[in-house]
C-alpha angles and dihedrals in degrees: 000000000000111000127146102236122198096201129079096193112092096222092050089048091054092051090049091051092050091052092045092052094051096080117073094220093061090048091056091047090051092049091051091048091051091050091051091049092050093050094046096042098034095140093050092051092049091047093052092047093048091047091053092045095049092048094050095041090051091051091050092048091047090054091049093049091049091049093049092046090055094042111025091174090071091063091052092049092050091049091050093048094048095046109041101139130064126242113254094217106042105011096238120137112279139175094230130353098319134041097209144007090259093059090043090054092050091047092052095052124105122335093358089069113089091220093054109126104182094281129246106251095178111133125248120242122242090257089069101090141127093271093054093047091048090051090054092050091048090050090053090047092244092291132126107250092214107045100013098234116154124237090235089064092055131074093227140035122278118265120245111224130200103228097208092039093241109127094197089059092078102160134130090248091058102040129080138172122251135164116245092257095053091041091055091048093051093046093052097049121113119266096257091053091046090057091051090049091053091056092042097052095040088053090047092053091048091052095046103037103016097235 
């Protein structure tokens, strides 16, 4: 709160603040002032918040450590309650099906994944390399050609998809950029819809780049 107060006495100041806050116009002015202060002194605000958070979190953790040191049985009971089930992959105690991300990744590979569709094990040709994939992304201006999201907004590079599904047909006319989400949706569509998508995206490339 940033108000110019005429009184030095704390009680008089409080009364003045209450009166000042009664009108809606002053409230809006105060809100605008606070916004301006936060934008100008962003680093200071973050530093004060983090200082407060670290102090309180340390106090909470210190209390927990002290409690567990005095009564070690509490920690064992909490562990048993949180991890009742057993991991499918390794047999260690787990909260749900898996005990860790590593086991979850192994469990979601291949036929165990519900989206697994037999898999296309056909080999890629030598033309399929990093330089070629980068050229396709550059051609599409680093945007997903289905949803329009930019690569900068994502945490990983865009996927390069073979439109007709044939990996040996690695040409610019047959490759297009998709984000991982859109790529997964297109790969898991029924066959009739896949055929329509092939025509649709070939036509789109012809219109954009005149192939």
